[in-house]
PDB file of N, H, CA, C and O in Angstrom:
ATOM      1  N   UNK A   1     -20.017 -41.924 -74.284  1.00  0.00           N
ATOM      2  CA  UNK A   1     -19.101 -40.664 -73.021  1.00  0.00           C
ATOM      3  C   UNK A   1     -18.486 -39.236 -73.932  1.00  0.00           C
ATOM      4  O   UNK A   1     -18.778 -38.057 -74.133  1.00  0.00           O
ATOM      5  N   UNK A   2     -17.270 -40.429 -74.361  1.00  0.00           N
ATOM      6  H   UNK A   2     -17.033 -41.386 -74.197  1.00  0.00           H
ATOM      7  CA  UNK A   2     -16.395 -39.591 -75.196  1.00  0.00           C
ATOM      8  C   UNK A   2     -17.281 -38.945 -75.798  1.00  0.00           C
ATOM      9  O   UNK A   2     -17.717 -37.930 -75.255  1.00  0.00           O
ATOM     10  N   UNK A   3     -17.604 -39.209 -76.618  1.00  0.00           N
ATOM     11  H   UNK A   3     -17.250 -40.033 -77.059  1.00  0.00           H
ATOM     12  CA  UNK A   3     -18.404 -38.790 -77.942  1.00  0.00           C
ATOM     13  C   UNK A   3     -19.513 -37.648 -77.472  1.00  0.00           C
ATOM     14  O   UNK A   3     -19.807 -36.850 -78.362  1.00  0.00           O
ATOM     15  N   UNK A   4     -20.057 -37.495 -76.403  1.00  0.00           N
ATOM     16  H   UNK A   4     -19.818 -38.143 -75.680  1.00  0.00           H
ATOM     17  CA  UNK A   4     -20.422 -36.367 -76.109  1.00  0.00           C
ATOM     18  C   UNK A   4     -19.392 -35.306 -75.294  1.00  0.00           C
ATOM     19  O   UNK A   4     -19.132 -34.195 -75.755  1.00  0.00           O
ATOM     20  N   UNK A   5     -18.949 -35.707 -74.266  1.00  0.00           N
ATOM     21  H   UNK A   5     -19.160 -36.610 -73.892  1.00  0.00           H
ATOM     22  CA  UNK A   5     -17.900 -34.504 -74.485  1.00  0.00           C
ATOM     23  C   UNK A   5     -17.426 -33.788 -75.397  1.00  0.00           C
ATOM     24  O   UNK A   5     -17.355 -32.573 -75.210  1.00  0.00           O
ATOM     25  N   UNK A   6     -16.973 -34.377 -76.640  1.00  0.00           N
ATOM     26  H   UNK A   6     -17.030 -35.364 -76.792  1.00  0.00           H
ATOM     27  CA  UNK A   6     -16.331 -34.093 -77.730  1.00  0.00           C
ATOM     28  C   UNK A   6     -17.161 -33.056 -78.319  1.00  0.00           C
ATOM     29  O   UNK A   6     -16.730 -31.943 -78.617  1.00  0.00           O
ATOM     30  N   UNK A   7     -18.511 -33.490 -78.502  1.00  0.00           N
ATOM     31  H   UNK A   7     -18.861 -34.395 -78.260  1.00  0.00           H
ATOM     32  CA  UNK A   7     -19.874 -33.016 -79.279  1.00  0.00           C
ATOM     33  C   UNK A   7     -19.927 -31.554 -78.237  1.00  0.00           C
ATOM     34  O   UNK A   7     -19.961 -30.447 -78.772  1.00  0.00           O
ATOM     35  N   UNK A   8     -19.929 -31.668 -77.053  1.00  0.00           N
ATOM     36  H   UNK A   8     -19.901 -32.568 -76.618  1.00  0.00           H
ATOM     37  CA  UNK A   8     -19.752 -30.792 -76.058  1.00  0.00           C
ATOM     38  C   UNK A   8     -18.856 -29.124 -76.329  1.00  0.00           C
ATOM     39  O   UNK A   8     -19.145 -27.932 -76.427  1.00  0.00           O
ATOM     40  N   UNK A   9     -17.370 -30.211 -76.365  1.00  0.00           N
ATOM     41  H   UNK A   9     -17.135 -31.180 -76.285  1.00  0.00           H
ATOM     42  CA  UNK A   9     -16.512 -28.892 -76.732  1.00  0.00           C
ATOM     43  C   UNK A   9     -16.927 -28.353 -78.286  1.00  0.00           C
ATOM     44  O   UNK A   9     -16.743 -27.161 -78.532  1.00  0.00           O
ATOM     45  N   UNK A  10     -17.465 -29.203 -79.290  1.00  0.00           N
ATOM     46  H   UNK A  10     -17.615 -30.171 -79.090  1.00  0.00           H
ATOM     47  CA  UNK A  10     -17.400 -28.550 -80.191  1.00  0.00           C
ATOM     48  C   UNK A  10     -18.761 -27.474 -80.376  1.00  0.00           C
ATOM     49  O   UNK A  10     -19.024 -26.478 -81.051  1.00  0.00           O
ATOM     50  N   UNK A  11     -19.314 -28.171 -79.531  1.00  0.00           N
ATOM     51  H   UNK A  11     -19.100 -28.980 -78.983  1.00  0.00           H
ATOM     52  CA  UNK A  11     -20.814 -26.480 -79.576  1.00  0.00           C
ATOM     53  C   UNK A  11     -20.609 -25.590 -78.554  1.00  0.00           C
ATOM     54  O   UNK A  11     -21.412 -24.723 -78.209  1.00  0.00           O
ATOM     55  N   UNK A  12     -19.069 -25.894 -77.862  1.00  0.00           N
ATOM     56  H   UNK A  12     -18.417 -26.597 -78.142  1.00  0.00           H
ATOM     57  CA  UNK A  12     -19.127 -24.559 -77.017  1.00  0.00           C
ATOM     58  C   UNK A  12     -17.978 -23.301 -77.425  1.00  0.00           C
ATOM     59  O   UNK A  12     -17.803 -22.205 -76.892  1.00  0.00           O
ATOM     60  N   UNK A  13     -17.053 -24.172 -78.995  1.00  0.00           N
ATOM     61  H   UNK A  13     -17.196 -25.062 -79.428  1.00  0.00           H
ATOM     62  CA  UNK A  13     -15.836 -23.805 -80.023  1.00  0.00           C
ATOM     63  C   UNK A  13     -17.057 -22.641 -80.727  1.00  0.00           C
ATOM     64  O   UNK A  13     -17.074 -21.444 -80.441  1.00  0.00           O
ATOM     65  N   UNK A  14     -17.962 -23.274 -81.624  1.00  0.00           N
ATOM     66  H   UNK A  14     -17.947 -24.247 -81.857  1.00  0.00           H
ATOM     67  CA  UNK A  14     -19.242 -22.827 -81.969  1.00  0.00           C
ATOM     68  C   UNK A  14     -20.105 -21.614 -81.781  1.00  0.00           C
ATOM     69  O   UNK A  14     -20.562 -20.757 -82.537  1.00  0.00           O
ATOM     70  N   UNK A  15     -20.159 -21.853 -80.518  1.00  0.00           N
ATOM     71  H   UNK A  15     -19.788 -22.549 -79.903  1.00  0.00           H
ATOM     72  CA  UNK A  15     -20.777 -20.324 -79.844  1.00  0.00           C
ATOM     73  C   UNK A  15     -19.723 -19.314 -79.378  1.00  0.00           C
ATOM     74  O   UNK A  15     -19.993 -18.115 -79.319  1.00  0.00           O
ATOM     75  N   UNK A  16     -18.326 -19.882 -78.994  1.00  0.00           N
ATOM     76  H   UNK A  16     -18.107 -20.856 -79.042  1.00  0.00           H
ATOM     77  CA  UNK A  16     -17.431 -18.807 -78.945  1.00  0.00           C
ATOM     78  C   UNK A  16     -16.994 -18.262 -80.563  1.00  0.00           C
ATOM     79  O   UNK A  16     -16.569 -17.117 -80.718  1.00  0.00           O
ATOM     80  N   UNK A  17     -17.064 -18.686 -81.079  1.00  0.00           N
ATOM     81  H   UNK A  17     -17.408 -19.616 -80.953  1.00  0.00           H
ATOM     82  CA  UNK A  17     -16.449 -18.362 -82.527  1.00  0.00           C
ATOM     83  C   UNK A  17     -16.853 -17.758 -82.930  1.00  0.00           C
ATOM     84  O   UNK A  17     -16.286 -16.699 -83.196  1.00  0.00           O
ATOM     85  N   UNK A  18     -18.378 -18.049 -83.328  1.00  0.00           N
ATOM     86  H   UNK A  18     -18.839 -18.910 -83.111  1.00  0.00           H
ATOM     87  CA  UNK A  18     -19.449 -17.578 -84.384  1.00  0.00           C
ATOM     88  C   UNK A  18     -20.618 -17.046 -83.751  1.00  0.00           C
ATOM     89  O   UNK A  18     -21.158 -16.121 -84.357  1.00  0.00           O
ATOM     90  N   UNK A  19     -21.295 -17.533 -82.330  1.00  0.00           N
ATOM     91  H   UNK A  19     -20.856 -18.284 -81.837  1.00  0.00           H
ATOM     92  CA  UNK A  19     -22.170 -16.742 -82.316  1.00  0.00           C
ATOM     93  C   UNK A  19     -21.954 -15.248 -81.141  1.00  0.00           C
ATOM     94  O   UNK A  19     -22.710 -14.278 -81.189  1.00  0.00           O
ATOM     95  N   UNK A  20     -20.883 -15.357 -80.244  1.00  0.00           N
ATOM     96  H   UNK A  20     -20.269 -16.145 -80.205  1.00  0.00           H
ATOM     97  CA  UNK A  20     -20.432 -14.506 -79.667  1.00  0.00           C
ATOM     98  C   UNK A  20     -20.598 -13.278 -79.732  1.00  0.00           C
ATOM     99  O   UNK A  20     -21.802 -13.480 -79.893  1.00  0.00           O
ATOM    100  N   UNK A  21     -20.489 -11.579 -79.774  1.00  0.00           N
ATOM    101  H   UNK A  21     -19.512 -11.414 -79.643  1.00  0.00           H
ATOM    102  CA  UNK A  21     -20.157 -10.839 -80.275  1.00  0.00           C
ATOM    103  C   UNK A  21     -19.571 -10.218 -79.011  1.00  0.00           C
ATOM    104  O   UNK A  21     -20.096  -9.906 -77.942  1.00  0.00           O
ATOM    105  N   UNK A  22     -17.909 -10.110 -79.615  1.00  0.00           N
ATOM    106  H   UNK A  22     -17.484 -10.364 -80.484  1.00  0.00           H
ATOM    107  CA  UNK A  22     -17.111  -9.832 -78.615  1.00  0.00           C
ATOM    108  C   UNK A  22     -17.034  -7.571 -78.847  1.00  0.00           C
ATOM    109  O   UNK A  22     -16.991  -6.939 -79.902  1.00  0.00           O
ATOM    110  N   UNK A  23     -17.045  -7.155 -77.722  1.00  0.00           N
ATOM    111  H   UNK A  23     -17.080  -7.669 -76.865  1.00  0.00           H
ATOM    112  CA  UNK A  23     -16.739  -5.695 -77.788  1.00  0.00           C
ATOM    113  C   UNK A  23     -15.552  -5.262 -78.589  1.00  0.00           C
ATOM    114  O   UNK A  23     -14.706  -6.124 -78.828  1.00  0.00           O
ATOM    115  N   UNK A  24     -15.443  -4.530 -78.860  1.00  0.00           N
ATOM    116  H   UNK A  24     -16.131  -3.830 -78.666  1.00  0.00           H
ATOM    117  CA  UNK A  24     -14.660  -3.402 -79.940  1.00  0.00           C
ATOM    118  C   UNK A  24     -13.360  -3.102 -78.566  1.00  0.00           C
ATOM    119  O   UNK A  24     -13.401  -3.279 -77.348  1.00  0.00           O
ATOM    120  N   UNK A  25     -12.164  -2.519 -79.610  1.00  0.00           N
ATOM    121  H   UNK A  25     -12.130  -2.375 -80.599  1.00  0.00           H
ATOM    122  CA  UNK A  25     -11.396  -2.618 -77.986  1.00  0.00           C
ATOM    123  C   UNK A  25     -11.753  -0.649 -77.471  1.00  0.00           C
ATOM    124  O   UNK A  25     -11.385  -0.203 -76.384  1.00  0.00           O
ATOM    125  N   UNK A  26     -12.528   0.236 -78.567  1.00  0.00           N
ATOM    126  H   UNK A  26     -12.827  -0.126 -79.450  1.00  0.00           H
ATOM    127  CA  UNK A  26     -12.639   1.454 -78.281  1.00  0.00           C
ATOM    128  C   UNK A  26     -14.192   1.076 -76.512  1.00  0.00           C
ATOM    129  O   UNK A  26     -14.079   1.634 -75.421  1.00  0.00           O
ATOM    130  N   UNK A  27     -15.271   0.133 -76.845  1.00  0.00           N
ATOM    131  H   UNK A  27     -15.363  -0.321 -77.731  1.00  0.00           H
ATOM    132  CA  UNK A  27     -15.862  -0.376 -76.310  1.00  0.00           C
ATOM    133  C   UNK A  27     -15.407  -1.210 -74.987  1.00  0.00           C
ATOM    134  O   UNK A  27     -16.083  -1.517 -74.005  1.00  0.00           O
ATOM    135  N   UNK A  28     -14.018  -1.480 -75.288  1.00  0.00           N
ATOM    136  H   UNK A  28     -13.469  -1.230 -76.086  1.00  0.00           H
ATOM    137  CA  UNK A  28     -13.479  -2.176 -73.617  1.00  0.00           C
ATOM    138  C   UNK A  28     -13.085  -1.296 -73.120  1.00  0.00           C
ATOM    139  O   UNK A  28     -13.507  -1.128 -71.976  1.00  0.00           O
ATOM    140  N   UNK A  29     -12.091  -0.264 -73.663  1.00  0.00           N
ATOM    141  H   UNK A  29     -11.748  -0.401 -74.592  1.00  0.00           H
ATOM    142  CA  UNK A  29     -11.720   0.317 -73.242  1.00  0.00           C
ATOM    143  C   UNK A  29     -12.704   1.602 -71.858  1.00  0.00           C
ATOM    144  O   UNK A  29     -12.327   2.043 -70.772  1.00  0.00           O
ATOM    145  N   UNK A  30     -13.648   1.739 -72.428  1.00  0.00           N
ATOM    146  H   UNK A  30     -13.955   1.380 -73.310  1.00  0.00           H
ATOM    147  CA  UNK A  30     -14.837   2.631 -72.097  1.00  0.00           C
ATOM    148  C   UNK A  30     -15.344   2.266 -70.827  1.00  0.00           C
ATOM    149  O   UNK A  30     -15.516   2.925 -69.802  1.00  0.00           O
ATOM    150  N   UNK A  31     -15.561   1.000 -71.125  1.00  0.00           N
ATOM    151  H   UNK A  31     -15.422   0.464 -71.958  1.00  0.00           H
ATOM    152  CA  UNK A  31     -16.299   0.072 -69.833  1.00  0.00           C
ATOM    153  C   UNK A  31     -14.648   0.051 -68.803  1.00  0.00           C
ATOM    154  O   UNK A  31     -14.762   0.348 -67.614  1.00  0.00           O
ATOM    155  N   UNK A  32     -13.600  -0.209 -69.204  1.00  0.00           N
ATOM    156  H   UNK A  32     -13.508  -0.450 -70.170  1.00  0.00           H
ATOM    157  CA  UNK A  32     -12.426  -0.518 -67.838  1.00  0.00           C
ATOM    158  C   UNK A  32     -12.459   1.045 -67.250  1.00  0.00           C
ATOM    159  O   UNK A  32     -12.296   1.150 -66.034  1.00  0.00           O
ATOM    160  N   UNK A  33     -12.621   2.042 -67.880  1.00  0.00           N
ATOM    161  H   UNK A  33     -12.754   1.957 -68.867  1.00  0.00           H
ATOM    162  CA  UNK A  33     -12.591   3.460 -66.934  1.00  0.00           C
ATOM    163  C   UNK A  33     -13.864   3.526 -66.411  1.00  0.00           C
ATOM    164  O   UNK A  33     -14.153   3.871 -65.265  1.00  0.00           O
ATOM    165  N   UNK A  34     -14.643   3.171 -67.322  1.00  0.00           N
ATOM    166  H   UNK A  34     -14.408   2.891 -68.252  1.00  0.00           H
ATOM    167  CA  UNK A  34     -16.132   3.381 -65.760  1.00  0.00           C
ATOM    168  C   UNK A  34     -15.663   2.505 -64.595  1.00  0.00           C
ATOM    169  O   UNK A  34     -15.626   2.875 -63.421  1.00  0.00           O
ATOM    170  N   UNK A  35     -15.361   1.473 -64.992  1.00  0.00           N
ATOM    171  H   UNK A  35     -15.391   1.173 -65.946  1.00  0.00           H
ATOM    172  CA  UNK A  35     -15.400   0.183 -63.670  1.00  0.00           C
ATOM    173  C   UNK A  35     -14.213   0.727 -62.317  1.00  0.00           C
ATOM    174  O   UNK A  35     -14.235   0.605 -61.092  1.00  0.00           O
ATOM    175  N   UNK A  36     -12.764   1.668 -63.777  1.00  0.00           N
ATOM    176  H   UNK A  36     -12.745   1.767 -64.772  1.00  0.00           H
ATOM    177  CA  UNK A  36     -11.727   1.697 -62.127  1.00  0.00           C
ATOM    178  C   UNK A  36     -12.658   3.643 -61.815  1.00  0.00           C
ATOM    179  O   UNK A  36     -12.017   4.416 -61.103  1.00  0.00           O
ATOM    180  N   UNK A  37     -13.555   3.971 -62.192  1.00  0.00           N
ATOM    181  H   UNK A  37     -14.075   3.342 -62.771  1.00  0.00           H
ATOM    182  CA  UNK A  37     -13.565   5.362 -61.770  1.00  0.00           C
ATOM    183  C   UNK A  37     -14.435   5.213 -60.877  1.00  0.00           C
ATOM    184  O   UNK A  37     -14.182   5.848 -59.853  1.00  0.00           O
ATOM    185  N   UNK A  38     -15.858   4.308 -60.853  1.00  0.00           N
ATOM    186  H   UNK A  38     -16.064   3.792 -61.685  1.00  0.00           H
ATOM    187  CA  UNK A  38     -16.654   3.730 -59.836  1.00  0.00           C
ATOM    188  C   UNK A  38     -15.910   3.280 -58.679  1.00  0.00           C
ATOM    189  O   UNK A  38     -16.083   3.775 -57.565  1.00  0.00           O
ATOM    190  N   UNK A  39     -15.132   2.402 -58.906  1.00  0.00           N
ATOM    191  H   UNK A  39     -14.991   2.000 -59.810  1.00  0.00           H
ATOM    192  CA  UNK A  39     -14.306   1.830 -57.925  1.00  0.00           C
ATOM    193  C   UNK A  39     -13.880   3.031 -57.478  1.00  0.00           C
ATOM    194  O   UNK A  39     -14.661   3.508 -56.655  1.00  0.00           O
ATOM    195  N   UNK A  40     -12.855   3.757 -57.730  1.00  0.00           N
ATOM    196  H   UNK A  40     -12.221   3.370 -58.399  1.00  0.00           H
ATOM    197  CA  UNK A  40     -12.039   4.609 -56.754  1.00  0.00           C
ATOM    198  C   UNK A  40     -12.918   5.550 -56.400  1.00  0.00           C
ATOM    199  O   UNK A  40     -12.452   6.195 -55.461  1.00  0.00           O
ATOM    200  N   UNK A  41     -14.190   6.000 -56.784  1.00  0.00           N
ATOM    201  H   UNK A  41     -14.569   5.476 -57.546  1.00  0.00           H
ATOM    202  CA  UNK A  41     -15.285   6.627 -56.040  1.00  0.00           C
ATOM    203  C   UNK A  41     -15.865   6.052 -55.199  1.00  0.00           C
ATOM    204  O   UNK A  41     -16.344   6.796 -54.344  1.00  0.00           O
ATOM    205  N   UNK A  42     -16.131   4.421 -54.992  1.00  0.00           N
ATOM    206  H   UNK A  42     -15.742   3.816 -55.687  1.00  0.00           H
ATOM    207  CA  UNK A  42     -16.678   3.919 -53.821  1.00  0.00           C
ATOM    208  C   UNK A  42     -15.733   4.078 -52.792  1.00  0.00           C
ATOM    209  O   UNK A  42     -16.215   4.078 -51.659  1.00  0.00           O
ATOM    210  N   UNK A  43     -14.200   4.248 -52.910  1.00  0.00           N
ATOM    211  H   UNK A  43     -13.809   4.248 -53.830  1.00  0.00           H
ATOM    212  CA  UNK A  43     -12.799   3.578 -51.974  1.00  0.00           C
ATOM    213  C   UNK A  43     -12.923   5.171 -51.217  1.00  0.00           C
ATOM    214  O   UNK A  43     -12.969   5.535 -50.042  1.00  0.00           O
ATOM    215  N   UNK A  44     -12.951   5.863 -52.496  1.00  0.00           N
ATOM    216  H   UNK A  44     -12.914   5.566 -53.451  1.00  0.00           H
ATOM    217  CA  UNK A  44     -13.269   7.643 -51.175  1.00  0.00           C
ATOM    218  C   UNK A  44     -14.038   7.784 -50.149  1.00  0.00           C
ATOM    219  O   UNK A  44     -13.954   8.357 -49.062  1.00  0.00           O
ATOM    220  N   UNK A  45     -15.323   6.730 -51.062  1.00  0.00           N
ATOM    221  H   UNK A  45     -15.391   6.265 -51.944  1.00  0.00           H
ATOM    222  CA  UNK A  45     -16.791   7.169 -49.997  1.00  0.00           C
ATOM    223  C   UNK A  45     -16.353   6.152 -48.411  1.00  0.00           C
ATOM    224  O   UNK A  45     -16.605   6.542 -47.271  1.00  0.00           O
ATOM    225  N   UNK A  46     -15.824   5.132 -48.681  1.00  0.00           N
ATOM    226  H   UNK A  46     -15.619   4.815 -49.607  1.00  0.00           H
ATOM    227  CA  UNK A  46     -15.662   4.104 -48.034  1.00  0.00           C
ATOM    228  C   UNK A  46     -14.581   4.789 -46.744  1.00  0.00           C
ATOM    229  O   UNK A  46     -14.668   4.678 -45.521  1.00  0.00           O
ATOM    230  N   UNK A  47     -13.461   5.595 -47.689  1.00  0.00           N
ATOM    231  H   UNK A  47     -13.390   5.685 -48.682  1.00  0.00           H
ATOM    232  CA  UNK A  47     -12.370   6.036 -46.468  1.00  0.00           C
ATOM    233  C   UNK A  47     -13.191   7.058 -45.843  1.00  0.00           C
ATOM    234  O   UNK A  47     -13.368   6.957 -44.629  1.00  0.00           O
ATOM    235  N   UNK A  48     -13.829   8.225 -46.598  1.00  0.00           N
ATOM    236  H   UNK A  48     -13.685   8.307 -47.584  1.00  0.00           H
ATOM    237  CA  UNK A  48     -14.282   8.946 -45.838  1.00  0.00           C
ATOM    238  C   UNK A  48     -15.292   8.904 -44.980  1.00  0.00           C
ATOM    239  O   UNK A  48     -15.816   9.948 -44.590  1.00  0.00           O
ATOM    240  N   UNK A  49     -15.734   7.604 -44.539  1.00  0.00           N
ATOM    241  H   UNK A  49     -15.308   6.756 -44.855  1.00  0.00           H
ATOM    242  CA  UNK A  49     -16.925   7.216 -43.821  1.00  0.00           C
ATOM    243  C   UNK A  49     -15.992   6.670 -42.540  1.00  0.00           C
ATOM    244  O   UNK A  49     -16.455   6.903 -41.423  1.00  0.00           O
ATOM    245  N   UNK A  50     -14.583   5.889 -42.625  1.00  0.00           N
ATOM    246  H   UNK A  50     -14.207   5.700 -43.532  1.00  0.00           H
ATOM    247  CA  UNK A  50     -14.266   5.424 -42.306  1.00  0.00           C
ATOM    248  C   UNK A  50     -13.384   6.047 -41.004  1.00  0.00           C
ATOM    249  O   UNK A  50     -13.100   5.443 -39.970  1.00  0.00           O
ATOM    250  N   UNK A  51     -12.922   7.899 -41.486  1.00  0.00           N
ATOM    251  H   UNK A  51     -13.153   8.390 -42.326  1.00  0.00           H
ATOM    252  CA  UNK A  51     -12.405   8.623 -40.615  1.00  0.00           C
ATOM    253  C   UNK A  51     -13.035   9.225 -40.347  1.00  0.00           C
ATOM    254  O   UNK A  51     -12.437   9.954 -39.556  1.00  0.00           O
ATOM    255  N   UNK A  52     -14.895   9.833 -40.494  1.00  0.00           N
ATOM    256  H   UNK A  52     -15.381   9.240 -41.137  1.00  0.00           H
ATOM    257  CA  UNK A  52     -15.529  10.062 -39.969  1.00  0.00           C
ATOM    258  C   UNK A  52     -15.715   9.449 -38.402  1.00  0.00           C
ATOM    259  O   UNK A  52     -15.778   9.966 -37.287  1.00  0.00           O
ATOM    260  N   UNK A  53     -15.767   8.154 -38.890  1.00  0.00           N
ATOM    261  H   UNK A  53     -15.717   7.734 -39.796  1.00  0.00           H
ATOM    262  CA  UNK A  53     -16.389   7.196 -37.854  1.00  0.00           C
ATOM    263  C   UNK A  53     -15.402   6.895 -36.802  1.00  0.00           C
ATOM    264  O   UNK A  53     -15.590   6.584 -35.626  1.00  0.00           O
ATOM    265  N   UNK A  54     -14.417   7.036 -37.404  1.00  0.00           N
ATOM    266  H   UNK A  54     -14.264   7.289 -38.360  1.00  0.00           H
ATOM    267  CA  UNK A  54     -12.876   7.383 -36.164  1.00  0.00           C
ATOM    268  C   UNK A  54     -12.679   8.256 -35.572  1.00  0.00           C
ATOM    269  O   UNK A  54     -12.074   8.202 -34.501  1.00  0.00           O
ATOM    270  N   UNK A  55     -13.151   9.378 -36.115  1.00  0.00           N
ATOM    271  H   UNK A  55     -13.643   9.422 -36.985  1.00  0.00           H
ATOM    272  CA  UNK A  55     -12.919  10.799 -35.329  1.00  0.00           C
ATOM    273  C   UNK A  55     -14.046  10.625 -34.661  1.00  0.00           C
ATOM    274  O   UNK A  55     -13.756  11.149 -33.585  1.00  0.00           O
ATOM    275  N   UNK A  56     -14.942  10.313 -34.578  1.00  0.00           N
ATOM    276  H   UNK A  56     -15.178   9.887 -35.452  1.00  0.00           H
ATOM    277  CA  UNK A  56     -16.458  10.576 -33.597  1.00  0.00           C
ATOM    278  C   UNK A  56     -16.229   9.250 -32.664  1.00  0.00           C
ATOM    279  O   UNK A  56     -16.770   9.215 -31.558  1.00  0.00           O
ATOM    280  N   UNK A  57     -15.580   8.373 -33.031  1.00  0.00           N
ATOM    281  H   UNK A  57     -15.140   8.401 -33.929  1.00  0.00           H
ATOM    282  CA  UNK A  57     -14.999   7.117 -31.677  1.00  0.00           C
ATOM    283  C   UNK A  57     -14.167   7.917 -30.873  1.00  0.00           C
ATOM    284  O   UNK A  57     -14.305   7.925 -29.650  1.00  0.00           O
ATOM    285  N   UNK A  58     -13.339   8.573 -31.434  1.00  0.00           N
ATOM    286  H   UNK A  58     -13.227   8.567 -32.427  1.00  0.00           H
ATOM    287  CA  UNK A  58     -12.151   9.287 -30.163  1.00  0.00           C
ATOM    288  C   UNK A  58     -12.653  10.610 -29.448  1.00  0.00           C
ATOM    289  O   UNK A  58     -12.127  11.064 -28.432  1.00  0.00           O
ATOM    290  N   UNK A  59     -13.933  11.274 -30.225  1.00  0.00           N
ATOM    291  H   UNK A  59     -14.360  10.906 -31.051  1.00  0.00           H
ATOM    292  CA  UNK A  59     -14.559  12.054 -29.000  1.00  0.00           C
ATOM    293  C   UNK A  59     -15.072  10.842 -28.400  1.00  0.00           C
ATOM    294  O   UNK A  59     -14.545  10.723 -27.294  1.00  0.00           O
ATOM    295  N   UNK A  60     -15.879   9.876 -28.646  1.00  0.00           N
ATOM    296  H   UNK A  60     -16.307   9.972 -29.544  1.00  0.00           H
ATOM    297  CA  UNK A  60     -16.651   9.268 -27.308  1.00  0.00           C
ATOM    298  C   UNK A  60     -15.687   8.678 -26.591  1.00  0.00           C
ATOM    299  O   UNK A  60     -15.885   8.824 -25.385  1.00  0.00           O
ATOM    300  N   UNK A  61     -14.452   7.898 -26.924  1.00  0.00           N
ATOM    301  H   UNK A  61     -14.291   7.779 -27.904  1.00  0.00           H
ATOM    302  CA  UNK A  61     -13.551   7.310 -26.318  1.00  0.00           C
ATOM    303  C   UNK A  61     -12.309   7.748 -26.080  1.00  0.00           C
ATOM    304  O   UNK A  61     -11.346   7.258 -26.671  1.00  0.00           O
ATOM    305  N   UNK A  62     -12.204   8.599 -25.297  1.00  0.00           N
ATOM    306  H   UNK A  62     -12.986   8.997 -24.817  1.00  0.00           H
ATOM    307  CA  UNK A  62     -10.941   9.349 -25.655  1.00  0.00           C
ATOM    308  C   UNK A  62      -9.586   8.417 -25.104  1.00  0.00           C
ATOM    309  O   UNK A  62      -9.720   7.743 -24.082  1.00  0.00           O
ATOM    310  N   UNK A  63      -8.463   8.427 -25.748  1.00  0.00           N
ATOM    311  H   UNK A  63      -8.354   8.974 -26.578  1.00  0.00           H
ATOM    312  CA  UNK A  63      -7.365   7.696 -25.628  1.00  0.00           C
ATOM    313  C   UNK A  63      -6.219   8.016 -24.384  1.00  0.00           C
ATOM    314  O   UNK A  63      -5.204   7.326 -24.287  1.00  0.00           O
TER     315      UNK A  63
END
């Protein structure tokens, strides 16, 4: 059982160290900017929808 665990750990290390292609710093930065931009756009859309819905509901149900 212990031998299976050790072999599994060795195989995992070998795959991560030698068979995996890691992104360059430039690719990683570009991906992070894309994700950040998309997140901000989605947040703004949700905020706008919430504002419109709140305004509409305040017309329907005046306080």
